[in-house]
mmCIF file of the N, C-alpha and C atoms, coordinates in Angstrom:
data_MODEL
# 
_entry.id   MODEL 
# 
loop_
_atom_site.group_PDB 
_atom_site.id 
_atom_site.type_symbol 
_atom_site.label_atom_id 
_atom_site.label_alt_id 
_atom_site.label_comp_id 
_atom_site.label_asym_id 
_atom_site.label_entity_id 
_atom_site.label_seq_id 
_atom_site.pdbx_PDB_ins_code 
_atom_site.Cartn_x 
_atom_site.Cartn_y 
_atom_site.Cartn_z 
_atom_site.occupancy 
_atom_site.B_iso_or_equiv 
_atom_site.pdbx_formal_charge 
_atom_site.auth_seq_id 
_atom_site.auth_comp_id 
_atom_site.auth_asym_id 
_atom_site.auth_atom_id 
_atom_site.pdbx_PDB_model_num 
ATOM 1   N N  . MET A 1 1  ? 17.564  34.185 -22.723 1.00 0.00 ? 1  MET A N  1 
ATOM 2   C CA . MET A 1 1  ? 17.257  33.700 -21.386 1.00 0.00 ? 1  MET A CA 1 
ATOM 3   C C  . MET A 1 1  ? 17.074  34.862 -20.407 1.00 0.00 ? 1  MET A C  1 
ATOM 4   N N  . MET A 1 2  ? 17.967  35.839 -20.462 1.00 0.00 ? 2  MET A N  1 
ATOM 5   C CA . MET A 1 2  ? 17.870  36.968 -19.543 1.00 0.00 ? 2  MET A CA 1 
ATOM 6   C C  . MET A 1 2  ? 16.566  37.733 -19.773 1.00 0.00 ? 2  MET A C  1 
ATOM 7   N N  . ALA A 1 3  ? 16.194  37.927 -21.031 1.00 0.00 ? 3  ALA A N  1 
ATOM 8   C CA . ALA A 1 3  ? 14.959  38.662 -21.332 1.00 0.00 ? 3  ALA A CA 1 
ATOM 9   C C  . ALA A 1 3  ? 13.739  37.938 -20.766 1.00 0.00 ? 3  ALA A C  1 
ATOM 10  N N  . GLU A 1 4  ? 13.717  36.619 -20.887 1.00 0.00 ? 4  GLU A N  1 
ATOM 11  C CA . GLU A 1 4  ? 12.589  35.838 -20.356 1.00 0.00 ? 4  GLU A CA 1 
ATOM 12  C C  . GLU A 1 4  ? 12.564  35.912 -18.831 1.00 0.00 ? 4  GLU A C  1 
ATOM 13  N N  . CYS A 1 5  ? 13.722  35.882 -18.209 1.00 0.00 ? 5  CYS A N  1 
ATOM 14  C CA . CYS A 1 5  ? 13.810  36.006 -16.748 1.00 0.00 ? 5  CYS A CA 1 
ATOM 15  C C  . CYS A 1 5  ? 13.230  37.356 -16.304 1.00 0.00 ? 5  CYS A C  1 
ATOM 16  N N  . ILE A 1 6  ? 13.613  38.410 -16.985 1.00 0.00 ? 6  ILE A N  1 
ATOM 17  C CA . ILE A 1 6  ? 13.121  39.745 -16.642 1.00 0.00 ? 6  ILE A CA 1 
ATOM 18  C C  . ILE A 1 6  ? 11.615  39.839 -16.872 1.00 0.00 ? 6  ILE A C  1 
ATOM 19  N N  . ARG A 1 7  ? 11.132  39.286 -17.979 1.00 0.00 ? 7  ARG A N  1 
ATOM 20  C CA . ARG A 1 7  ? 9.697   39.307 -18.265 1.00 0.00 ? 7  ARG A CA 1 
ATOM 21  C C  . ARG A 1 7  ? 8.918   38.595 -17.160 1.00 0.00 ? 7  ARG A C  1 
ATOM 22  N N  . LEU A 1 8  ? 9.436   37.425 -16.749 1.00 0.00 ? 8  LEU A N  1 
ATOM 23  C CA . LEU A 1 8  ? 8.761   36.677 -15.688 1.00 0.00 ? 8  LEU A CA 1 
ATOM 24  C C  . LEU A 1 8  ? 8.868   37.387 -14.343 1.00 0.00 ? 8  LEU A C  1 
ATOM 25  N N  . ASP A 1 9  ? 9.982   38.092 -14.096 1.00 0.00 ? 9  ASP A N  1 
ATOM 26  C CA . ASP A 1 9  ? 10.101  38.895 -12.870 1.00 0.00 ? 9  ASP A CA 1 
ATOM 27  C C  . ASP A 1 9  ? 8.967   39.913 -12.802 1.00 0.00 ? 9  ASP A C  1 
ATOM 28  N N  . ARG A 1 10 ? 8.718   40.563 -13.927 1.00 0.00 ? 10 ARG A N  1 
ATOM 29  C CA . ARG A 1 10 ? 7.651   41.575 -13.971 1.00 0.00 ? 10 ARG A CA 1 
ATOM 30  C C  . ARG A 1 10 ? 6.281   40.940 -13.787 1.00 0.00 ? 10 ARG A C  1 
ATOM 31  N N  . GLU A 1 11 ? 6.059   39.811 -14.445 1.00 0.00 ? 11 GLU A N  1 
ATOM 32  C CA . GLU A 1 11 ? 4.775   39.111 -14.279 1.00 0.00 ? 11 GLU A CA 1 
ATOM 33  C C  . GLU A 1 11 ? 4.576   38.689 -12.831 1.00 0.00 ? 11 GLU A C  1 
ATOM 34  N N  . CYS A 1 12 ? 5.641   38.197 -12.222 1.00 0.00 ? 12 CYS A N  1 
ATOM 35  C CA . CYS A 1 12 ? 5.575   37.766 -10.823 1.00 0.00 ? 12 CYS A CA 1 
ATOM 36  C C  . CYS A 1 12 ? 5.200   38.952 -9.931  1.00 0.00 ? 12 CYS A C  1 
ATOM 37  N N  . ALA A 1 13 ? 5.855   40.084 -10.133 1.00 0.00 ? 13 ALA A N  1 
ATOM 38  C CA . ALA A 1 13 ? 5.553   41.274 -9.331  1.00 0.00 ? 13 ALA A CA 1 
ATOM 39  C C  . ALA A 1 13 ? 4.105   41.715 -9.526  1.00 0.00 ? 13 ALA A C  1 
ATOM 40  N N  . ASP A 1 14 ? 3.641   41.693 -10.770 1.00 0.00 ? 14 ASP A N  1 
ATOM 41  C CA . ASP A 1 14 ? 2.261   42.113 -11.054 1.00 0.00 ? 14 ASP A CA 1 
ATOM 42  C C  . ASP A 1 14 ? 1.244   41.193 -10.391 1.00 0.00 ? 14 ASP A C  1 
ATOM 43  N N  . ILE A 1 15 ? 1.427   39.888 -10.523 1.00 0.00 ? 15 ILE A N  1 
ATOM 44  C CA . ILE A 1 15 ? 0.452   38.951 -9.951  1.00 0.00 ? 15 ILE A CA 1 
ATOM 45  C C  . ILE A 1 15 ? 0.523   38.969 -8.426  1.00 0.00 ? 15 ILE A C  1 
ATOM 46  N N  . CYS A 1 16 ? 1.709   39.189 -7.864  1.00 0.00 ? 16 CYS A N  1 
ATOM 47  C CA . CYS A 1 16 ? 1.817   39.274 -6.398  1.00 0.00 ? 16 CYS A CA 1 
ATOM 48  C C  . CYS A 1 16 ? 1.050   40.491 -5.874  1.00 0.00 ? 16 CYS A C  1 
ATOM 49  N N  . ALA A 1 17 ? 1.155   41.615 -6.577  1.00 0.00 ? 17 ALA A N  1 
ATOM 50  C CA . ALA A 1 17 ? 0.408   42.811 -6.175  1.00 0.00 ? 17 ALA A CA 1 
ATOM 51  C C  . ALA A 1 17 ? -1.097  42.559 -6.282  1.00 0.00 ? 17 ALA A C  1 
ATOM 52  N N  . PHE A 1 18 ? -1.503  41.896 -7.357  1.00 0.00 ? 18 PHE A N  1 
ATOM 53  C CA . PHE A 1 18 ? -2.918  41.576 -7.547  1.00 0.00 ? 18 PHE A CA 1 
ATOM 54  C C  . PHE A 1 18 ? -3.402  40.612 -6.463  1.00 0.00 ? 18 PHE A C  1 
ATOM 55  N N  . ALA A 1 19 ? -2.573  39.622 -6.127  1.00 0.00 ? 19 ALA A N  1 
ATOM 56  C CA . ALA A 1 19 ? -2.939  38.662 -5.079  1.00 0.00 ? 19 ALA A CA 1 
ATOM 57  C C  . ALA A 1 19 ? -3.102  39.371 -3.732  1.00 0.00 ? 19 ALA A C  1 
ATOM 58  N N  . ALA A 1 20 ? -2.207  40.311 -3.448  1.00 0.00 ? 20 ALA A N  1 
ATOM 59  C CA . ALA A 1 20 ? -2.310  41.059 -2.193  1.00 0.00 ? 20 ALA A CA 1 
ATOM 60  C C  . ALA A 1 20 ? -3.626  41.834 -2.136  1.00 0.00 ? 20 ALA A C  1 
ATOM 61  N N  . LYS A 1 21 ? -3.999  42.458 -3.247  1.00 0.00 ? 21 LYS A N  1 
ATOM 62  C CA . LYS A 1 21 ? -5.264  43.197 -3.292  1.00 0.00 ? 21 LYS A CA 1 
ATOM 63  C C  . LYS A 1 21 ? -6.456  42.258 -3.119  1.00 0.00 ? 21 LYS A C  1 
ATOM 64  N N  . ALA A 1 22 ? -6.381  41.089 -3.737  1.00 0.00 ? 22 ALA A N  1 
ATOM 65  C CA . ALA A 1 22 ? -7.472  40.116 -3.615  1.00 0.00 ? 22 ALA A CA 1 
ATOM 66  C C  . ALA A 1 22 ? -7.636  39.667 -2.168  1.00 0.00 ? 22 ALA A C  1 
ATOM 67  N N  . MET A 1 23 ? -6.523  39.451 -1.484  1.00 0.00 ? 23 MET A N  1 
ATOM 68  C CA . MET A 1 23 ? -6.599  39.037 -0.077  1.00 0.00 ? 23 MET A CA 1 
ATOM 69  C C  . MET A 1 23 ? -7.107  40.168 0.803   1.00 0.00 ? 23 MET A C  1 
ATOM 70  N N  . GLN A 1 24 ? -6.653  41.397 0.528   1.00 0.00 ? 24 GLN A N  1 
ATOM 71  C CA . GLN A 1 24 ? -7.103  42.546 1.318   1.00 0.00 ? 24 GLN A CA 1 
ATOM 72  C C  . GLN A 1 24 ? -8.607  42.757 1.207   1.00 0.00 ? 24 GLN A C  1 
ATOM 73  N N  . SER A 1 25 ? -9.149  42.480 0.041   1.00 0.00 ? 25 SER A N  1 
ATOM 74  C CA . SER A 1 25 ? -10.583 42.704 -0.167  1.00 0.00 ? 25 SER A CA 1 
ATOM 75  C C  . SER A 1 25 ? -11.419 41.460 0.123   1.00 0.00 ? 25 SER A C  1 
ATOM 76  N N  . ASN A 1 26 ? -10.768 40.422 0.658   1.00 0.00 ? 26 ASN A N  1 
ATOM 77  C CA . ASN A 1 26 ? -11.454 39.160 0.948   1.00 0.00 ? 26 ASN A CA 1 
ATOM 78  C C  . ASN A 1 26 ? -12.193 38.610 -0.273  1.00 0.00 ? 26 ASN A C  1 
ATOM 79  N N  . SER A 1 27 ? -11.525 38.698 -1.424  1.00 0.00 ? 27 SER A N  1 
ATOM 80  C CA . SER A 1 27 ? -12.118 38.195 -2.661  1.00 0.00 ? 27 SER A CA 1 
ATOM 81  C C  . SER A 1 27 ? -12.408 36.704 -2.540  1.00 0.00 ? 27 SER A C  1 
ATOM 82  N N  . PRO A 1 28 ? -13.550 36.266 -3.052  1.00 0.00 ? 28 PRO A N  1 
ATOM 83  C CA . PRO A 1 28 ? -13.837 34.828 -3.036  1.00 0.00 ? 28 PRO A CA 1 
ATOM 84  C C  . PRO A 1 28 ? -12.896 34.050 -3.970  1.00 0.00 ? 28 PRO A C  1 
ATOM 85  N N  . PHE A 1 29 ? -12.139 34.776 -4.782  1.00 0.00 ? 29 PHE A N  1 
ATOM 86  C CA . PHE A 1 29 ? -11.199 34.145 -5.711  1.00 0.00 ? 29 PHE A CA 1 
ATOM 87  C C  . PHE A 1 29 ? -9.753  34.234 -5.226  1.00 0.00 ? 29 PHE A C  1 
ATOM 88  N N  . ALA A 1 30 ? -9.557  34.686 -3.995  1.00 0.00 ? 30 ALA A N  1 
ATOM 89  C CA . ALA A 1 30 ? -8.202  34.895 -3.484  1.00 0.00 ? 30 ALA A CA 1 
ATOM 90  C C  . ALA A 1 30 ? -7.355  33.625 -3.550  1.00 0.00 ? 30 ALA A C  1 
ATOM 91  N N  . LYS A 1 31 ? -7.911  32.481 -3.201  1.00 0.00 ? 31 LYS A N  1 
ATOM 92  C CA . LYS A 1 31 ? -7.126  31.245 -3.227  1.00 0.00 ? 31 LYS A CA 1 
ATOM 93  C C  . LYS A 1 31 ? -6.666  30.921 -4.641  1.00 0.00 ? 31 LYS A C  1 
ATOM 94  N N  . GLN A 1 32 ? -7.566  31.023 -5.604  1.00 0.00 ? 32 GLN A N  1 
ATOM 95  C CA . GLN A 1 32 ? -7.196  30.726 -6.989  1.00 0.00 ? 32 GLN A CA 1 
ATOM 96  C C  . GLN A 1 32 ? -6.149  31.717 -7.502  1.00 0.00 ? 32 GLN A C  1 
ATOM 97  N N  . ILE A 1 33 ? -6.306  32.978 -7.135  1.00 0.00 ? 33 ILE A N  1 
ATOM 98  C CA . ILE A 1 33 ? -5.339  33.993 -7.550  1.00 0.00 ? 33 ILE A CA 1 
ATOM 99  C C  . ILE A 1 33 ? -3.983  33.716 -6.915  1.00 0.00 ? 33 ILE A C  1 
ATOM 100 N N  . CYS A 1 34 ? -3.980  33.348 -5.639  1.00 0.00 ? 34 CYS A N  1 
ATOM 101 C CA . CYS A 1 34 ? -2.723  33.035 -4.959  1.00 0.00 ? 34 CYS A CA 1 
ATOM 102 C C  . CYS A 1 34 ? -2.078  31.772 -5.529  1.00 0.00 ? 34 CYS A C  1 
ATOM 103 N N  . ASP A 1 35 ? -2.884  30.801 -5.910  1.00 0.00 ? 35 ASP A N  1 
ATOM 104 C CA . ASP A 1 35 ? -2.338  29.602 -6.555  1.00 0.00 ? 35 ASP A CA 1 
ATOM 105 C C  . ASP A 1 35 ? -1.671  29.965 -7.881  1.00 0.00 ? 35 ASP A C  1 
ATOM 106 N N  . LEU A 1 36 ? -2.329  30.816 -8.663  1.00 0.00 ? 36 LEU A N  1 
ATOM 107 C CA . LEU A 1 36 ? -1.741  31.275 -9.920  1.00 0.00 ? 36 LEU A CA 1 
ATOM 108 C C  . LEU A 1 36 ? -0.462  32.060 -9.652  1.00 0.00 ? 36 LEU A C  1 
ATOM 109 N N  . CYS A 1 37 ? -0.485  32.885 -8.628  1.00 0.00 ? 37 CYS A N  1 
ATOM 110 C CA . CYS A 1 37 ? 0.692   33.651 -8.226  1.00 0.00 ? 37 CYS A CA 1 
ATOM 111 C C  . CYS A 1 37 ? 1.863   32.711 -7.936  1.00 0.00 ? 37 CYS A C  1 
ATOM 112 N N  . ALA A 1 38 ? 1.611   31.665 -7.190  1.00 0.00 ? 38 ALA A N  1 
ATOM 113 C CA . ALA A 1 38 ? 2.664   30.698 -6.865  1.00 0.00 ? 38 ALA A CA 1 
ATOM 114 C C  . ALA A 1 38 ? 3.200   30.023 -8.120  1.00 0.00 ? 38 ALA A C  1 
ATOM 115 N N  . ASP A 1 39 ? 2.318   29.688 -9.050  1.00 0.00 ? 39 ASP A N  1 
ATOM 116 C CA . ASP A 1 39 ? 2.752   29.056 -10.305 1.00 0.00 ? 39 ASP A CA 1 
ATOM 117 C C  . ASP A 1 39 ? 3.642   29.989 -11.119 1.00 0.00 ? 39 ASP A C  1 
ATOM 118 N N  . ILE A 1 40 ? 3.237   31.247 -11.222 1.00 0.00 ? 40 ILE A N  1 
ATOM 119 C CA . ILE A 1 40 ? 4.018   32.214 -11.992 1.00 0.00 ? 40 ILE A CA 1 
ATOM 120 C C  . ILE A 1 40 ? 5.357   32.482 -11.312 1.00 0.00 ? 40 ILE A C  1 
ATOM 121 N N  . CYS A 1 41 ? 5.351   32.615 -9.996  1.00 0.00 ? 41 CYS A N  1 
ATOM 122 C CA . CYS A 1 41 ? 6.604   32.845 -9.278  1.00 0.00 ? 41 CYS A CA 1 
ATOM 123 C C  . CYS A 1 41 ? 7.539   31.644 -9.402  1.00 0.00 ? 41 CYS A C  1 
ATOM 124 N N  . GLN A 1 42 ? 6.994   30.439 -9.406  1.00 0.00 ? 42 GLN A N  1 
ATOM 125 C CA . GLN A 1 42 ? 7.832   29.247 -9.591  1.00 0.00 ? 42 GLN A CA 1 
ATOM 126 C C  . GLN A 1 42 ? 8.426   29.220 -10.999 1.00 0.00 ? 42 GLN A C  1 
ATOM 127 N N  . ALA A 1 43 ? 7.643   29.613 -11.993 1.00 0.00 ? 43 ALA A N  1 
ATOM 128 C CA . ALA A 1 43 ? 8.164   29.695 -13.364 1.00 0.00 ? 43 ALA A CA 1 
ATOM 129 C C  . ALA A 1 43 ? 9.302   30.704 -13.436 1.00 0.00 ? 43 ALA A C  1 
ATOM 130 N N  . CYS A 1 44 ? 9.170   31.781 -12.701 1.00 0.00 ? 44 CYS A N  1 
ATOM 131 C CA . CYS A 1 44 ? 10.219  32.796 -12.624 1.00 0.00 ? 44 CYS A CA 1 
ATOM 132 C C  . CYS A 1 44 ? 11.486  32.203 -12.005 1.00 0.00 ? 44 CYS A C  1 
ATOM 133 N N  . VAL A 1 45 ? 11.335  31.505 -10.900 1.00 0.00 ? 45 VAL A N  1 
ATOM 134 C CA . VAL A 1 45 ? 12.472  30.853 -10.241 1.00 0.00 ? 45 VAL A CA 1 
ATOM 135 C C  . VAL A 1 45 ? 13.156  29.891 -11.201 1.00 0.00 ? 45 VAL A C  1 
ATOM 136 N N  . ASP A 1 46 ? 12.363  29.071 -11.869 1.00 0.00 ? 46 ASP A N  1 
ATOM 137 C CA . ASP A 1 46 ? 12.916  28.066 -12.777 1.00 0.00 ? 46 ASP A CA 1 
ATOM 138 C C  . ASP A 1 46 ? 13.689  28.710 -13.924 1.00 0.00 ? 46 ASP A C  1 
ATOM 139 N N  . GLU A 1 47 ? 13.126  29.758 -14.502 1.00 0.00 ? 47 GLU A N  1 
ATOM 140 C CA . GLU A 1 47 ? 13.785  30.427 -15.630 1.00 0.00 ? 47 GLU A CA 1 
ATOM 141 C C  . GLU A 1 47 ? 15.052  31.145 -15.181 1.00 0.00 ? 47 GLU A C  1 
ATOM 142 N N  . CYS A 1 48 ? 14.970  31.869 -14.074 1.00 0.00 ? 48 CYS A N  1 
ATOM 143 C CA . CYS A 1 48 ? 16.126  32.636 -13.610 1.00 0.00 ? 48 CYS A CA 1 
ATOM 144 C C  . CYS A 1 48 ? 17.244  31.732 -13.099 1.00 0.00 ? 48 CYS A C  1 
ATOM 145 N N  . ALA A 1 49 ? 16.899  30.534 -12.652 1.00 0.00 ? 49 ALA A N  1 
ATOM 146 C CA . ALA A 1 49 ? 17.916  29.581 -12.190 1.00 0.00 ? 49 ALA A CA 1 
ATOM 147 C C  . ALA A 1 49 ? 18.788  29.093 -13.344 1.00 0.00 ? 49 ALA A C  1 
ATOM 148 N N  . LYS A 1 50 ? 18.310  29.245 -14.566 1.00 0.00 ? 50 LYS A N  1 
ATOM 149 C CA . LYS A 1 50 ? 19.089  28.828 -15.735 1.00 0.00 ? 50 LYS A CA 1 
ATOM 150 C C  . LYS A 1 50 ? 20.267  29.762 -15.995 1.00 0.00 ? 50 LYS A C  1 
ATOM 151 N N  . LEU A 1 51 ? 20.191  30.967 -15.436 1.00 0.00 ? 51 LEU A N  1 
ATOM 152 C CA . LEU A 1 51 ? 21.243  31.954 -15.654 1.00 0.00 ? 51 LEU A CA 1 
ATOM 153 C C  . LEU A 1 51 ? 22.429  31.666 -14.742 1.00 0.00 ? 51 LEU A C  1 
ATOM 154 N N  . VAL A 1 52 ? 23.598  31.833 -15.276 1.00 0.00 ? 52 VAL A N  1 
ATOM 155 C CA . VAL A 1 52 ? 24.816  31.627 -14.483 1.00 0.00 ? 52 VAL A CA 1 
ATOM 156 C C  . VAL A 1 52 ? 25.566  32.950 -14.459 1.00 0.00 ? 52 VAL A C  1 
ATOM 157 N N  . PHE A 1 53 ? 25.772  33.472 -13.266 1.00 0.00 ? 53 PHE A N  1 
ATOM 158 C CA . PHE A 1 53 ? 26.512  34.719 -13.109 1.00 0.00 ? 53 PHE A CA 1 
ATOM 159 C C  . PHE A 1 53 ? 27.879  34.402 -12.531 1.00 0.00 ? 53 PHE A C  1 
ATOM 160 N N  . SER A 1 54 ? 28.886  35.061 -13.060 1.00 0.00 ? 54 SER A N  1 
ATOM 161 C CA . SER A 1 54 ? 30.242  34.824 -12.526 1.00 0.00 ? 54 SER A CA 1 
ATOM 162 C C  . SER A 1 54 ? 30.720  36.009 -11.737 1.00 0.00 ? 54 SER A C  1 
# 
């Protein structure tokens, strides 16, 4: 579980950086990229929420 959380953290960071670049360049695909970014970040939230830290 922890490994998957970390993997998704990295994917989230990568897609967020890509989304920022798409918005900065006024890409015609910025909305689709941002939608994908939101989906990946939500998957990250869902996976990391499974972890219980004491």
